[in-house]
PyMOL Python script that loads the backbone (N, CA, C, O; Angstrom):
from pymol import cmd

cmd.read_pdbstr("""\
ATOM      1  N   MET A   1      28.273  12.668  21.269  1.00  0.00           N
ATOM      2  CA  MET A   1      27.157  11.847  20.877  1.00  0.00           C
ATOM      3  C   MET A   1      25.877  12.687  20.760  1.00  0.00           C
ATOM      4  O   MET A   1      25.091  12.499  19.831  1.00  0.00           O
ATOM      5  N   PHE A   2      25.676  13.606  21.700  1.00  0.00           N
ATOM      6  CA  PHE A   2      24.479  14.442  21.637  1.00  0.00           C
ATOM      7  C   PHE A   2      24.520  15.367  20.435  1.00  0.00           C
ATOM      8  O   PHE A   2      23.471  15.747  19.916  1.00  0.00           O
ATOM      9  N   GLU A   3      25.701  15.735  19.985  1.00  0.00           N
ATOM     10  CA  GLU A   3      25.821  16.581  18.790  1.00  0.00           C
ATOM     11  C   GLU A   3      25.348  15.819  17.559  1.00  0.00           C
ATOM     12  O   GLU A   3      24.720  16.386  16.664  1.00  0.00           O
ATOM     13  N   ARG A   4      25.658  14.527  17.529  1.00  0.00           N
ATOM     14  CA  ARG A   4      25.208  13.716  16.397  1.00  0.00           C
ATOM     15  C   ARG A   4      23.690  13.592  16.385  1.00  0.00           C
ATOM     16  O   ARG A   4      23.063  13.644  15.327  1.00  0.00           O
ATOM     17  N   VAL A   5      23.101  13.426  17.574  1.00  0.00           N
ATOM     18  CA  VAL A   5      21.646  13.314  17.667  1.00  0.00           C
ATOM     19  C   VAL A   5      20.997  14.638  17.269  1.00  0.00           C
ATOM     20  O   VAL A   5      20.012  14.656  16.529  1.00  0.00           O
ATOM     21  N   LYS A   6      21.553  15.742  17.762  1.00  0.00           N
ATOM     22  CA  LYS A   6      21.016  17.047  17.392  1.00  0.00           C
ATOM     23  C   LYS A   6      21.148  17.282  15.895  1.00  0.00           C
ATOM     24  O   LYS A   6      20.237  17.822  15.267  1.00  0.00           O
ATOM     25  N   GLY A   7      22.278  16.879  15.321  1.00  0.00           N
ATOM     26  CA  GLY A   7      22.473  17.014  13.880  1.00  0.00           C
ATOM     27  C   GLY A   7      21.478  16.176  13.092  1.00  0.00           C
ATOM     28  O   GLY A   7      20.971  16.603  12.054  1.00  0.00           O
ATOM     29  N   PHE A   8      21.204  14.970  13.601  1.00  0.00           N
ATOM     30  CA  PHE A   8      20.226  14.109  12.939  1.00  0.00           C
ATOM     31  C   PHE A   8      18.857  14.775  12.896  1.00  0.00           C
ATOM     32  O   PHE A   8      18.220  14.824  11.843  1.00  0.00           O
ATOM     33  N   PHE A   9      18.402  15.289  14.040  1.00  0.00           N
ATOM     34  CA  PHE A   9      17.087  15.921  14.079  1.00  0.00           C
ATOM     35  C   PHE A   9      17.050  17.215  13.281  1.00  0.00           C
ATOM     36  O   PHE A   9      16.003  17.579  12.746  1.00  0.00           O
ATOM     37  N   ARG A  10      18.155  17.902  13.195  1.00  0.00           N
ATOM     38  CA  ARG A  10      18.232  19.101  12.365  1.00  0.00           C
ATOM     39  C   ARG A  10      18.062  18.715  10.897  1.00  0.00           C
ATOM     40  O   ARG A  10      17.359  19.391  10.145  1.00  0.00           O
ATOM     41  N   ASP A  11      18.714  17.622  10.497  1.00  0.00           N
ATOM     42  CA  ASP A  11      18.573  17.140   9.122  1.00  0.00           C
ATOM     43  C   ASP A  11      17.150  16.668   8.833  1.00  0.00           C
ATOM     44  O   ASP A  11      16.615  16.909   7.750  1.00  0.00           O
ATOM     45  N   VAL A  12      16.543  15.996   9.810  1.00  0.00           N
ATOM     46  CA  VAL A  12      15.161  15.538   9.640  1.00  0.00           C
ATOM     47  C   VAL A  12      14.242  16.730   9.442  1.00  0.00           C
ATOM     48  O   VAL A  12      13.365  16.702   8.578  1.00  0.00           O
ATOM     49  N   LYS A  13      14.432  17.765  10.225  1.00  0.00           N
ATOM     50  CA  LYS A  13      13.597  18.968  10.102  1.00  0.00           C
ATOM     51  C   LYS A  13      13.767  19.596   8.718  1.00  0.00           C
ATOM     52  O   LYS A  13      12.792  20.027   8.102  1.00  0.00           O
ATOM     53  N   GLY A  14      15.011  19.647   8.231  1.00  0.00           N
ATOM     54  CA  GLY A  14      15.262  20.205   6.908  1.00  0.00           C
ATOM     55  C   GLY A  14      14.621  19.385   5.800  1.00  0.00           C
ATOM     56  O   GLY A  14      14.073  19.943   4.849  1.00  0.00           O
ATOM     57  N   GLU A  15      14.689  18.053   5.917  1.00  0.00           N
ATOM     58  CA  GLU A  15      14.087  17.192   4.903  1.00  0.00           C
ATOM     59  C   GLU A  15      12.564  17.274   4.946  1.00  0.00           C
ATOM     60  O   GLU A  15      11.904  17.185   3.911  1.00  0.00           O
ATOM     61  N   THR A  16      12.013  17.443   6.136  1.00  0.00           N
ATOM     62  CA  THR A  16      10.561  17.545   6.274  1.00  0.00           C
ATOM     63  C   THR A  16      10.022  18.783   5.562  1.00  0.00           C
ATOM     64  O   THR A  16       8.907  18.766   5.039  1.00  0.00           O
ATOM     65  N   LYS A  17      10.795  19.833   5.541  1.00  0.00           N
ATOM     66  CA  LYS A  17      10.365  21.054   4.858  1.00  0.00           C
ATOM     67  C   LYS A  17      10.296  20.868   3.343  1.00  0.00           C
ATOM     68  O   LYS A  17       9.607  21.623   2.656  1.00  0.00           O
ATOM     69  N   LYS A  18      11.007  19.866   2.820  1.00  0.00           N
ATOM     70  CA  LYS A  18      11.025  19.614   1.386  1.00  0.00           C
ATOM     71  C   LYS A  18       9.827  18.767   0.924  1.00  0.00           C
ATOM     72  O   LYS A  18       9.557  18.669  -0.273  1.00  0.00           O
ATOM     73  N   VAL A  19       9.127  18.168   1.865  1.00  0.00           N
ATOM     74  CA  VAL A  19       8.023  17.273   1.524  1.00  0.00           C
ATOM     75  C   VAL A  19       6.859  18.076   0.958  1.00  0.00           C
ATOM     76  O   VAL A  19       6.485  19.120   1.493  1.00  0.00           O
ATOM     77  N   VAL A  20       6.296  17.569  -0.134  1.00  0.00           N
ATOM     78  CA  VAL A  20       5.126  18.191  -0.745  1.00  0.00           C
ATOM     79  C   VAL A  20       3.944  17.246  -0.516  1.00  0.00           C
ATOM     80  O   VAL A  20       3.904  16.142  -1.059  1.00  0.00           O
ATOM     81  N   PHE A  21       3.004  17.686   0.280  1.00  0.00           N
ATOM     82  CA  PHE A  21       1.843  16.858   0.576  1.00  0.00           C
ATOM     83  C   PHE A  21       0.798  17.035  -0.522  1.00  0.00           C
ATOM     84  O   PHE A  21       0.662  18.122  -1.083  1.00  0.00           O
ATOM     85  N   PRO A  22       0.052  15.955  -0.832  1.00  0.00           N
ATOM     86  CA  PRO A  22      -0.946  16.046  -1.903  1.00  0.00           C
ATOM     87  C   PRO A  22      -2.127  16.912  -1.502  1.00  0.00           C
ATOM     88  O   PRO A  22      -2.463  17.040  -0.325  1.00  0.00           O
ATOM     89  N   GLY A  23      -2.740  17.495  -2.506  1.00  0.00           N
ATOM     90  CA  GLY A  23      -3.944  18.277  -2.274  1.00  0.00           C
ATOM     91  C   GLY A  23      -5.141  17.357  -2.094  1.00  0.00           C
ATOM     92  O   GLY A  23      -5.031  16.138  -2.227  1.00  0.00           O
ATOM     93  N   LYS A  24      -6.277  17.953  -1.792  1.00  0.00           N
ATOM     94  CA  LYS A  24      -7.490  17.176  -1.528  1.00  0.00           C
ATOM     95  C   LYS A  24      -7.913  16.357  -2.735  1.00  0.00           C
ATOM     96  O   LYS A  24      -8.242  15.179  -2.595  1.00  0.00           O
ATOM     97  N   ASP A  25      -7.911  16.964  -3.928  1.00  0.00           N
ATOM     98  CA  ASP A  25      -8.334  16.254  -5.138  1.00  0.00           C
ATOM     99  C   ASP A  25      -7.406  15.084  -5.453  1.00  0.00           C
ATOM    100  O   ASP A  25      -7.865  13.997  -5.804  1.00  0.00           O
ATOM    101  N   GLU A  26      -6.109  15.311  -5.325  1.00  0.00           N
ATOM    102  CA  GLU A  26      -5.135  14.254  -5.595  1.00  0.00           C
ATOM    103  C   GLU A  26      -5.272  13.119  -4.574  1.00  0.00           C
ATOM    104  O   GLU A  26      -5.153  11.945  -4.923  1.00  0.00           O
ATOM    105  N   LEU A  27      -5.517  13.473  -3.334  1.00  0.00           N
ATOM    106  CA  LEU A  27      -5.684  12.473  -2.287  1.00  0.00           C
ATOM    107  C   LEU A  27      -6.924  11.616  -2.523  1.00  0.00           C
ATOM    108  O   LEU A  27      -6.877  10.397  -2.361  1.00  0.00           O
ATOM    109  N   ILE A  28      -8.022  12.244  -2.901  1.00  0.00           N
ATOM    110  CA  ILE A  28      -9.259  11.514  -3.182  1.00  0.00           C
ATOM    111  C   ILE A  28      -9.074  10.613  -4.397  1.00  0.00           C
ATOM    112  O   ILE A  28      -9.523   9.467  -4.389  1.00  0.00           O
ATOM    113  N   GLY A  29      -8.425  11.113  -5.432  1.00  0.00           N
ATOM    114  CA  GLY A  29      -8.168  10.299  -6.626  1.00  0.00           C
ATOM    115  C   GLY A  29      -7.303   9.093  -6.322  1.00  0.00           C
ATOM    116  O   GLY A  29      -7.583   7.990  -6.792  1.00  0.00           O
ATOM    117  N   SER A  30      -6.261   9.292  -5.547  1.00  0.00           N
ATOM    118  CA  SER A  30      -5.379   8.183  -5.186  1.00  0.00           C
ATOM    119  C   SER A  30      -6.112   7.155  -4.332  1.00  0.00           C
ATOM    120  O   SER A  30      -5.906   5.952  -4.488  1.00  0.00           O
ATOM    121  N   THR A  31      -6.964   7.628  -3.434  1.00  0.00           N
ATOM    122  CA  THR A  31      -7.739   6.716  -2.590  1.00  0.00           C
ATOM    123  C   THR A  31      -8.675   5.869  -3.435  1.00  0.00           C
ATOM    124  O   THR A  31      -8.820   4.672  -3.185  1.00  0.00           O
ATOM    125  N   LYS A  32      -9.309   6.469  -4.425  1.00  0.00           N
ATOM    126  CA  LYS A  32     -10.199   5.714  -5.315  1.00  0.00           C
ATOM    127  C   LYS A  32      -9.423   4.647  -6.074  1.00  0.00           C
ATOM    128  O   LYS A  32      -9.896   3.520  -6.224  1.00  0.00           O
ATOM    129  N   VAL A  33      -8.240   4.997  -6.551  1.00  0.00           N
ATOM    130  CA  VAL A  33      -7.418   4.027  -7.282  1.00  0.00           C
ATOM    131  C   VAL A  33      -7.059   2.859  -6.374  1.00  0.00           C
ATOM    132  O   VAL A  33      -7.119   1.705  -6.799  1.00  0.00           O
ATOM    133  N   VAL A  34      -6.692   3.140  -5.146  1.00  0.00           N
ATOM    134  CA  VAL A  34      -6.320   2.079  -4.204  1.00  0.00           C
ATOM    135  C   VAL A  34      -7.516   1.177  -3.914  1.00  0.00           C
ATOM    136  O   VAL A  34      -7.377  -0.047  -3.900  1.00  0.00           O
ATOM    137  N   ILE A  35      -8.684   1.764  -3.684  1.00  0.00           N
ATOM    138  CA  ILE A  35      -9.874   0.962  -3.370  1.00  0.00           C
ATOM    139  C   ILE A  35     -10.251   0.070  -4.554  1.00  0.00           C
ATOM    140  O   ILE A  35     -10.560  -1.106  -4.359  1.00  0.00           O
ATOM    141  N   VAL A  36     -10.232   0.601  -5.767  1.00  0.00           N
ATOM    142  CA  VAL A  36     -10.564  -0.195  -6.952  1.00  0.00           C
ATOM    143  C   VAL A  36      -9.540  -1.300  -7.159  1.00  0.00           C
ATOM    144  O   VAL A  36      -9.905  -2.431  -7.481  1.00  0.00           O
ATOM    145  N   THR A  37      -8.265  -0.988  -6.977  1.00  0.00           N
ATOM    146  CA  THR A  37      -7.212  -1.984  -7.145  1.00  0.00           C
ATOM    147  C   THR A  37      -7.358  -3.118  -6.129  1.00  0.00           C
ATOM    148  O   THR A  37      -7.232  -4.290  -6.484  1.00  0.00           O
ATOM    149  N   VAL A  38      -7.621  -2.774  -4.880  1.00  0.00           N
ATOM    150  CA  VAL A  38      -7.807  -3.800  -3.845  1.00  0.00           C
ATOM    151  C   VAL A  38      -9.015  -4.666  -4.187  1.00  0.00           C
ATOM    152  O   VAL A  38      -8.955  -5.887  -4.038  1.00  0.00           O
ATOM    153  N   PHE A  39     -10.107  -4.060  -4.641  1.00  0.00           N
ATOM    154  CA  PHE A  39     -11.296  -4.828  -5.017  1.00  0.00           C
ATOM    155  C   PHE A  39     -10.981  -5.798  -6.155  1.00  0.00           C
ATOM    156  O   PHE A  39     -11.346  -6.971  -6.087  1.00  0.00           O
ATOM    157  N   LEU A  40     -10.309  -5.319  -7.195  1.00  0.00           N
ATOM    158  CA  LEU A  40      -9.998  -6.178  -8.344  1.00  0.00           C
ATOM    159  C   LEU A  40      -9.072  -7.328  -7.960  1.00  0.00           C
ATOM    160  O   LEU A  40      -9.280  -8.465  -8.384  1.00  0.00           O
ATOM    161  N   ILE A  41      -8.062  -7.037  -7.165  1.00  0.00           N
ATOM    162  CA  ILE A  41      -7.124  -8.086  -6.760  1.00  0.00           C
ATOM    163  C   ILE A  41      -7.820  -9.106  -5.866  1.00  0.00           C
ATOM    164  O   ILE A  41      -7.591 -10.308  -6.005  1.00  0.00           O
ATOM    165  N   SER A  42      -8.666  -8.640  -4.949  1.00  0.00           N
ATOM    166  CA  SER A  42      -9.366  -9.582  -4.075  1.00  0.00           C
ATOM    167  C   SER A  42     -10.344 -10.440  -4.876  1.00  0.00           C
ATOM    168  O   SER A  42     -10.488 -11.629  -4.591  1.00  0.00           O
ATOM    169  N   PHE A  43     -11.009  -9.869  -5.856  1.00  0.00           N
ATOM    170  CA  PHE A  43     -11.906 -10.638  -6.724  1.00  0.00           C
ATOM    171  C   PHE A  43     -11.122 -11.699  -7.491  1.00  0.00           C
ATOM    172  O   PHE A  43     -11.538 -12.855  -7.562  1.00  0.00           O
ATOM    173  N   PHE A  44      -9.988 -11.302  -8.063  1.00  0.00           N
ATOM    174  CA  PHE A  44      -9.138 -12.227  -8.806  1.00  0.00           C
ATOM    175  C   PHE A  44      -8.647 -13.362  -7.909  1.00  0.00           C
ATOM    176  O   PHE A  44      -8.707 -14.530  -8.294  1.00  0.00           O
ATOM    177  N   LEU A  45      -8.164 -13.024  -6.719  1.00  0.00           N
ATOM    178  CA  LEU A  45      -7.662 -14.054  -5.813  1.00  0.00           C
ATOM    179  C   LEU A  45      -8.788 -14.965  -5.320  1.00  0.00           C
ATOM    180  O   LEU A  45      -8.558 -16.150  -5.079  1.00  0.00           O
ATOM    181  N   GLY A  46      -9.988 -14.433  -5.169  1.00  0.00           N
ATOM    182  CA  GLY A  46     -11.125 -15.265  -4.791  1.00  0.00           C
ATOM    183  C   GLY A  46     -11.443 -16.291  -5.864  1.00  0.00           C
ATOM    184  O   GLY A  46     -11.717 -17.451  -5.560  1.00  0.00           O
ATOM    185  N   ILE A  47     -11.407 -15.862  -7.122  1.00  0.00           N
ATOM    186  CA  ILE A  47     -11.654 -16.788  -8.238  1.00  0.00           C
ATOM    187  C   ILE A  47     -10.563 -17.862  -8.300  1.00  0.00           C
ATOM    188  O   ILE A  47     -10.860 -19.044  -8.471  1.00  0.00           O
ATOM    189  N   VAL A  48      -9.305 -17.447  -8.160  1.00  0.00           N
ATOM    190  CA  VAL A  48      -8.193 -18.404  -8.186  1.00  0.00           C
ATOM    191  C   VAL A  48      -8.331 -19.396  -7.037  1.00  0.00           C
ATOM    192  O   VAL A  48      -8.116 -20.593  -7.226  1.00  0.00           O
ATOM    193  N   ASP A  49      -8.685 -18.913  -5.848  1.00  0.00           N
ATOM    194  CA  ASP A  49      -8.863 -19.796  -4.694  1.00  0.00           C
ATOM    195  C   ASP A  49      -9.981 -20.800  -4.944  1.00  0.00           C
ATOM    196  O   ASP A  49      -9.845 -21.982  -4.629  1.00  0.00           O
ATOM    197  N   LEU A  50     -11.070 -20.332  -5.501  1.00  0.00           N
ATOM    198  CA  LEU A  50     -12.191 -21.218  -5.801  1.00  0.00           C
ATOM    199  C   LEU A  50     -11.776 -22.296  -6.802  1.00  0.00           C
ATOM    200  O   LEU A  50     -12.068 -23.476  -6.611  1.00  0.00           O
ATOM    201  N   LEU A  51     -11.103 -21.885  -7.854  1.00  0.00           N
ATOM    202  CA  LEU A  51     -10.659 -22.857  -8.865  1.00  0.00           C
ATOM    203  C   LEU A  51      -9.666 -23.864  -8.290  1.00  0.00           C
ATOM    204  O   LEU A  51      -9.770 -25.061  -8.560  1.00  0.00           O
ATOM    205  N   LEU A  52      -8.713 -23.389  -7.506  1.00  0.00           N
ATOM    206  CA  LEU A  52      -7.727 -24.307  -6.926  1.00  0.00           C
ATOM    207  C   LEU A  52      -8.373 -25.272  -5.940  1.00  0.00           C
ATOM    208  O   LEU A  52      -7.981 -26.437  -5.868  1.00  0.00           O
ATOM    209  N   SER A  53      -9.349 -24.805  -5.188  1.00  0.00           N
ATOM    210  CA  SER A  53     -10.031 -25.715  -4.248  1.00  0.00           C
ATOM    211  C   SER A  53     -10.793 -26.798  -5.006  1.00  0.00           C
ATOM    212  O   SER A  53     -10.838 -27.949  -4.573  1.00  0.00           O
ATOM    213  N   LYS A  54     -11.392 -26.427  -6.140  1.00  0.00           N
ATOM    214  CA  LYS A  54     -12.099 -27.423  -6.970  1.00  0.00           C
ATOM    215  C   LYS A  54     -11.108 -28.442  -7.537  1.00  0.00           C
ATOM    216  O   LYS A  54     -11.400 -29.637  -7.582  1.00  0.00           O
ATOM    217  N   VAL A  55      -9.940 -27.968  -7.966  1.00  0.00           N
ATOM    218  CA  VAL A  55      -8.919 -28.881  -8.513  1.00  0.00           C
ATOM    219  C   VAL A  55      -8.440 -29.839  -7.419  1.00  0.00           C
ATOM    220  O   VAL A  55      -8.290 -31.034  -7.673  1.00  0.00           O
ATOM    221  N   VAL A  56      -8.205 -29.342  -6.232  1.00  0.00           N
ATOM    222  CA  VAL A  56      -7.739 -30.206  -5.143  1.00  0.00           C
ATOM    223  C   VAL A  56      -8.822 -31.205  -4.759  1.00  0.00           C
ATOM    224  O   VAL A  56      -8.514 -32.370  -4.511  1.00  0.00           O
ATOM    225  N   GLN A  57     -10.070 -30.784  -4.705  1.00  0.00           N
ATOM    226  CA  GLN A  57     -11.170 -31.705  -4.410  1.00  0.00           C
ATOM    227  C   GLN A  57     -11.257 -32.801  -5.463  1.00  0.00           C
ATOM    228  O   GLN A  57     -11.498 -33.964  -5.138  1.00  0.00           O
ATOM    229  N   TYR A  58     -11.061 -32.429  -6.727  1.00  0.00           N
ATOM    230  CA  TYR A  58     -11.105 -33.404  -7.809  1.00  0.00           C
ATOM    231  C   TYR A  58      -9.963 -34.412  -7.689  1.00  0.00           C
ATOM    232  O   TYR A  58     -10.156 -35.610  -7.897  1.00  0.00           O
ATOM    233  N   LEU A  59      -8.769 -33.912  -7.349  1.00  0.00           N
ATOM    234  CA  LEU A  59      -7.609 -34.804  -7.235  1.00  0.00           C
ATOM    235  C   LEU A  59      -7.692 -35.736  -6.031  1.00  0.00           C
ATOM    236  O   LEU A  59      -7.133 -36.832  -6.063  1.00  0.00           O
ATOM    237  N   LEU A  60      -8.375 -35.322  -4.980  1.00  0.00           N
ATOM    238  CA  LEU A  60      -8.465 -36.133  -3.784  1.00  0.00           C
ATOM    239  C   LEU A  60      -9.565 -37.194  -3.856  1.00  0.00           C
ATOM    240  O   LEU A  60      -9.642 -38.043  -2.969  1.00  0.00           O
ATOM    241  N   ARG A  61     -10.391 -37.172  -4.856  1.00  0.00           N
ATOM    242  CA  ARG A  61     -11.460 -38.167  -4.997  1.00  0.00           C
ATOM    243  C   ARG A  61     -10.928 -39.477  -5.506  1.00  0.00           C
ATOM    244  O   ARG A  61     -11.691 -40.427  -5.684  1.00  0.00           O
TER     245      ARG A  61
END
""", "prot")
cmd.dss("prot")
cmd.show_as("cartoon", "prot")
cmd.util.cbc("prot")
cmd.orient("prot")
């Protein structure tokens, strides 16, 4: 059983060496994309929520 665990961690170490981490410029660019996307989606969902609340208020009158 310990051989299997040791083999697992050996494989993890080997796979970790294959990972390519992004550079500073790529990381900053990706962060900007994520922030803009979150802002746009939250704005869209806020508008949809506002419209749906108005529709429900109208139907309940």
